[in-house]
C-alpha positions in Angstrom: 71.1 -22.3 32.7 69.6 -25.7 31.7 68.9 -28.0 34.7 67.1 -31.3 34.2 64.9 -32.2 37.2 61.4 -32.6 35.8 62.8 -33.6 32.4 65.6 -35.8 33.6 65.8 -39.0 31.5 62.8 -38.0 29.5 64.5 -38.3 26.1 66.5 -41.4 26.9 64.0 -43.6 28.7 60.3 -44.5 28.3 59.2 -43.0 31.6 55.5 -43.8 30.7 56.3 -47.4 31.8 56.0 -47.9 35.6 59.0 -50.3 35.7 61.3 -47.8 34.0 60.1 -45.0 36.2 60.7 -47.0 39.3 64.1 -48.2 38.1 65.2 -44.6 38.2 64.0 -43.9 41.7 60.4 -43.3 41.0 57.9 -43.6 43.9 60.8 -43.7 46.4 59.8 -40.2 47.6 56.2 -41.5 48.2 57.5 -44.5 50.0 59.8 -42.2 52.1 56.8 -40.0 53.0 54.5 -42.8 54.0 57.1 -44.7 56.0 59.1 -41.9 57.8 57.1 -38.7 57.5 53.9 -37.4 58.8 51.6 -35.3 56.6 52.8 -32.2 58.5 56.4 -33.1 57.7 55.7 -33.1 54.0 53.9 -29.8 54.3 56.9 -28.4 56.1 59.3 -29.5 53.4 57.1 -27.8 50.8 57.1 -24.7 53.0 60.9 -24.7 53.2 61.2 -25.2 49.5 59.2 -22.1 48.7 57.6 -23.8 45.7 55.4 -21.4 43.7 52.7 -22.4 41.3 53.9 -23.0 37.8 50.7 -22.3 36.0 50.0 -18.6 36.3 50.5 -16.1 39.0 53.1 -18.0 40.9 51.2 -18.3 44.2 52.9 -20.0 47.0 52.0 -23.7 47.2 52.3 -23.9 50.9 50.1 -20.9 51.4 47.4 -22.4 49.3 47.6 -25.6 51.4 47.5 -23.7 54.6 44.1 -22.1 53.8 42.3 -25.5 53.9 39.8 -25.6 56.7 40.1 -28.4 59.3 36.4 -29.1 59.7 36.2 -32.8 58.9 34.8 -32.5 55.4 36.5 -34.6 52.6 39.1 -32.7 50.6 39.9 -32.9 46.9 42.9 -32.2 44.7 42.4 -31.0 41.1 45.4 -31.2 38.8 45.0 -28.5 36.1 46.2 -30.1 32.8 44.0 -28.0 30.6 46.9 -25.9 29.3 44.9 -23.8 26.8 47.1 -20.7 26.7 48.4 -20.2 23.2 52.1 -20.8 23.2 52.2 -23.2 26.2 53.0 -26.9 25.7 55.1 -27.9 28.7 52.3 -29.5 30.6 51.4 -31.6 27.6 55.0 -32.9 27.4 55.0 -33.9 31.1 51.7 -35.7 30.8 52.8 -37.6 27.7 56.3 -38.3 28.6 56.6 -38.4 32.4 53.1 -39.2 33.8 54.3 -41.0 36.9 56.1 -38.0 38.1 52.8 -36.1 38.1 51.0 -39.1 39.7 53.6 -39.4 42.5 53.5 -35.6 43.1 49.8 -35.7 43.3 49.9 -38.6 45.8 52.3 -36.6 48.0 50.1 -33.6 47.9 47.0 -35.7 48.8 48.9 -37.3 51.6 50.2 -34.0 53.0 46.7 -32.4 52.8 44.7 -35.5 53.8 42.7 -35.6 50.5 40.2 -38.2 49.6 40.3 -38.0 45.8 42.5 -36.6 43.0 41.1 -35.3 39.8 43.3 -34.8 36.8 41.5 -32.4 34.4 43.1 -32.7 30.9 42.4 -30.5 27.9 39.9 -32.4 25.6 42.2 -32.3 22.6 45.0 -34.1 24.5 44.0 -37.5 23.1 47.4 -39.1 23.5 48.0 -37.6 26.9 44.7 -38.9 28.2 45.5 -42.4 27.0 49.0 -42.2 28.5 47.7 -41.0 31.9 45.0 -43.6 32.0 47.5 -46.4 31.4 49.9 -44.9 34.0 47.2 -44.6 36.7 46.0 -48.1 35.9 49.6 -49.5 36.3 50.0 -47.6 39.5 46.8 -48.9 40.9 47.8 -52.5 40.0 51.1 -51.9 41.9 49.3 -50.7 45.0 50.4 -47.1 44.5 46.8 -45.8 44.0 43.7 -46.8 45.8 43.3 -48.4 49.3 46.2 -48.6 51.8 48.9 -47.4 49.4 52.2 -49.3 49.9 50.7 -51.1 52.9 50.1 -47.8 54.8 46.9 -46.3 56.2 46.8 -43.8 53.3 44.1 -44.3 50.7 43.2 -42.1 47.8 41.6 -42.5 44.4 42.8 -40.9 41.1 40.4 -39.9 38.4 41.5 -38.8 34.8 38.9 -36.5 33.3 38.9 -34.9 29.8 37.4 -31.5 29.3 35.4 -30.4 26.3 38.0 -28.0 24.9 37.4 -24.5 26.3 40.0 -21.9 27.3 37.9 -20.7 30.2 38.1 -24.1 31.9 41.7 -23.4 32.7 40.4 -20.9 35.3 40.2 -22.5 38.7 36.5 -22.1 39.4 35.4 -22.9 35.8 37.4 -26.1 36.0 35.3 -27.2 39.0 32.0 -26.3 37.2 33.2 -28.5 34.3 34.1 -31.4 36.5 30.6 -31.2 38.1 29.1 -31.6 34.6 28.0 -28.0 34.3 28.9 -25.3 31.7 32.4 -24.1 32.3 31.7 -20.7 33.7 33.7 -19.0 36.5 32.2 -18.8 40.0 31.9 -15.7 42.2 34.7 -15.5 44.8 34.6 -15.7 47.8 34.1 -18.4 48.7 37.5 -19.6 47.5 38.1 -23.2 46.4 40.0 -24.1 49.5 36.9 -23.3 51.5 34.1 -24.4 49.2 35.3 -26.0 45.9 34.5 -29.1 44.0 31.0 -30.4 45.1 31.2 -27.7 47.9 34.2 -29.4 49.5 37.6 -27.9 50.4 39.6 -28.1 47.2 43.2 -27.4 46.1 43.9 -26.7 42.4 47.4 -27.1 41.2 49.1 -27.0 37.8 50.5 -30.4 36.7 54.1 -28.9 36.6 53.7 -27.7 40.2 52.9 -31.1 41.6 55.7 -32.7 39.4 58.1 -30.8 41.7 56.9 -32.5 44.8 58.7 -35.9 44.5 62.1 -34.2 44.0 61.4 -31.9 46.9 60.5 -34.8 49.3 63.3 -36.9 48.0 66.0 -34.3 48.4 64.6 -31.9 50.9 63.0 -28.5 50.8 66.3 -26.7 51.5 67.8 -28.4 48.4 65.0 -27.0 46.2 65.2 -23.6 47.8 68.9 -23.4 46.9 68.2 -23.6 43.2 67.8 -20.2 41.5 66.5 -17.0 43.3 65.4 -17.3 46.9 62.0 -15.8 46.1 61.4 -18.0 43.0 63.4 -21.1 43.4 63.6 -24.3 41.4 63.3 -24.8 37.6 60.8 -23.8 35.0 59.9 -25.6 31.8 59.7 -22.8 29.2 57.9 -23.5 25.9 59.4 -21.2 23.2 58.0 -21.0 19.7 57.6 -18.5 16.8 60.6 -16.9 15.1 63.3 -19.0 16.6 65.6 -21.7 15.1 65.0 -24.4 17.8 61.5 -24.1 19.2 60.6 -26.5 22.0 60.6 -27.0 25.7 63.6 -26.1 27.8 63.9 -26.7 31.6 65.9 -23.8 33.0 67.0 -22.8 36.4 64.8 -19.9 37.6 66.6 -16.6 37.2 68.2 -17.6 33.9 68.2 -14.5 31.7 65.7 -14.4 28.9 68.5 -13.7 26.5 70.2 -17.0 27.3 67.0 -18.9 26.7 66.4 -17.2 23.4 70.0 -17.1 22.0 71.8 -20.1 23.4 69.1 -22.7 23.9 66.4 -21.8 21.3 69.2 -21.0 18.8 68.3 -17.3 18.3 66.2 -15.8 15.5 65.9 -17.0 12.0 68.9 -15.6 9.9 68.6 -12.1 8.6 65.9 -10.9 11.0 65.9 -8.8 14.2 63.9 -9.4 17.4 60.8 -7.2 17.7 59.2 -8.5 20.9 58.4 -11.6 23.0 55.2 -12.6 24.7 56.7 -14.4 27.7 53.5 -16.0 29.0 51.5 -16.6 25.8 48.9 -14.4 24.3 47.8 -13.1 27.8 51.0 -11.4 28.7 52.5 -7.9 28.0 55.2 -7.9 25.5 58.9 -7.8 26.3 61.2 -5.6 24.2 64.8 -6.4 23.0 66.1 -3.9 25.6 64.7 -6.1 28.3 66.3 -9.4 27.2 68.6 -9.5 30.2 65.7 -9.8 32.6 65.9 -12.9 34.8 63.2 -15.5 34.2 61.4 -15.6 37.5 58.1 -14.4 38.8 59.2 -11.2 40.5 61.6 -10.0 37.9 59.1 -10.4 35.1 56.5 -8.5 37.1 59.0 -5.7 37.6 59.1 -5.0 33.9 55.3 -5.0 33.7 54.9 -8.4 32.2 54.7 -11.9 33.7 56.3 -15.4 33.6 53.0 -17.3 34.0 53.2 -20.7 32.3 56.3 -19.5 30.3 54.7 -20.2 26.9 57.0 -17.8 25.0 56.0 -16.5 21.6 58.8 -14.8 19.7 58.1 -12.1 17.0 60.6 -10.5 14.7 60.7 -7.5 12.3 58.3 -9.3 9.9 55.5 -9.3 12.5 53.0 -6.5 12.8 51.9 -5.5 16.3 48.4 -5.0 14.9 48.2 -8.4 13.3 49.3 -10.1 16.5 46.7 -8.1 18.4 44.0 -9.1 15.9 44.9 -12.8 16.3 44.7 -12.5 20.1 41.4 -10.6 20.0 39.8 -13.2 17.7 40.9 -15.9 20.1 39.6 -14.2 23.3 36.3 -13.2 21.7 35.8 -16.9 20.7 36.8 -18.2 24.1 34.9 -15.7 26.3 32.2 -17.6 28.1 29.9 -14.6 27.8 29.0 -14.4 31.5 30.4 -10.9 32.2 29.3 -8.0 30.1 32.7 -6.2 29.8 34.3 -9.4 28.6 31.4 -10.6 26.3 30.9 -7.2 24.7 34.4 -5.8 24.9 36.1 -8.8 23.3 33.6 -8.6 20.5 34.2 -4.9 19.8 38.0 -5.3 20.1 38.0 -8.0 17.5 35.7 -5.9 15.3 37.9 -2.9 15.4 41.1 -4.8 14.9 39.5 -6.8 12.0 38.9 -3.7 10.0 42.3 -2.3 10.8 44.0 -5.5 9.8 42.0 -5.7 6.6 42.6 -2.2 5.3 39.4 -0.7 6.6 40.7 1.3 9.5 39.0 4.5 10.5 40.3 7.7 12.2 40.2 7.3 15.9 40.5 3.5 15.9 43.6 3.6 18.1 41.8 5.7 20.6 38.8 3.3 20.5 41.2 0.4 21.3 42.6 2.3 24.3 39.1 3.0 25.5 38.1 -0.7 25.1 41.2 -1.8 27.1 40.1 0.6 29.9 36.5 -0.7 29.8 37.5 -4.4 29.9 40.6 -4.6 32.1 41.0 -3.7 35.7 39.3 -6.7 37.3 35.9 -5.8 36.0 35.0 -9.5 35.3 34.5 -12.6 37.4 37.7 -14.1 36.1 40.9 -12.8 34.5 40.0 -13.6 30.9 38.9 -10.0 30.3 42.2 -8.7 31.7 44.2 -11.2 29.7 42.4 -10.3 26.5 43.8 -6.7 26.6 47.2 -7.2 28.4 49.2 -7.6 25.2 47.1 -5.0 23.4 47.8 -2.4 26.1 51.5 -3.0 25.9 51.5 -3.0 22.1 49.7 0.4 22.1 52.4 1.8 24.3 55.4 0.3 22.4 54.1 0.4 18.7 51.4 3.0 18.7 52.6 4.3 15.3 51.7 0.9 13.7 48.1 1.2 15.0 47.8 4.8 13.8 49.2 3.8 10.4 46.4 1.2 10.1 43.7 3.8 10.7 44.3 5.2 7.2 43.6 1.8 5.5 45.7 0.4 2.8 48.4 -2.3 3.1 50.1 -3.0 6.4 53.3 -0.9 6.5 55.2 -3.6 8.4 54.3 -6.3 5.9 55.1 -4.0 3.1 58.6 -3.3 4.6 59.2 -7.0 5.1 58.4 -7.7 1.5 60.8 -5.0 0.4 63.6 -6.5 2.5 62.9 -10.0 1.1 62.9 -8.6 -2.5 66.4 -7.3 -2.0 
């Protein structure tokens, strides 16, 4: 079910303009919080809402906030706008089209958690988004919404827009802090966790931009209102980015719990004529594939986990009967090998070998036993053997493809043309 909360008015109005955003109720939630609510009141509304993070594992937002130590040190908020997962582009849309919703949500989070500074970390390639956010923050500062004594209150906080250098690994929560500190974007050892010792050694909360965009609607309407949308354990809406073999690719804001079939067939227009669904990667290249028999699965964190996949950032890549499982695996392996920071041996060496084996299979040079080699590589890389999850993500799709389409991998061991591509050409010739 489509439900416009974060995207409300986005296509009808220029919400990058402060006056337009405020004319539609923008910053009223912030004013309400500063005038009638204590920081603990805001925290409680978020707790009641059961808002879960929209960028990956779906961790509870209130739980993350509750782990901040109360030891007098300054606290920081990092907004993760890196969005480097192949297939995900919902965060970019929010940044470019509704920046003040992100800013207002970040201010509410900073007020609730008594934070001294907000850092928005944007993917380096988001040139337009960085310019839009810089203008929006500047306009908010001029209007007394950012900086000292916001809206005449005792609450003060600064907002910094920072562009990264274009590395997938910097979407990981500890690598993003290293990058902000001017270091190479490598993951840190945990513990300590960011809420205990994060940016510059201070307590730090890291939230996806879509997560904080939900905070203004929650404060304006109440946590119970938000909790009543969708499943109790995964309430609210989710912006799903869907692309690949569909007729209407794009971003769709759906109510959590909407069946995957509805998103695919009703909103994205179904597949291109004359072709059948083969599989979907529901959370970009790092997720296990979903088969046609699983299309009635509700789109929420727990339901997707139950079918051995994940919702994550909901960057959905749709593949049909023209797509070879080995080819998709090769594209993913090439990406992860390139993006591995090289700090961990299983990831550094394993992604390289995985790409090497899949390259020869994809290019007609497969060898007997390559499918078994890929299974062994998955076992050697996955299973939390690395500092961050890049290693696990690099083999998640491959493991699921080896289960569902093993015969395609075995066929590539013999060399020669891809049997799936050959079949697709035969169909098109008819």
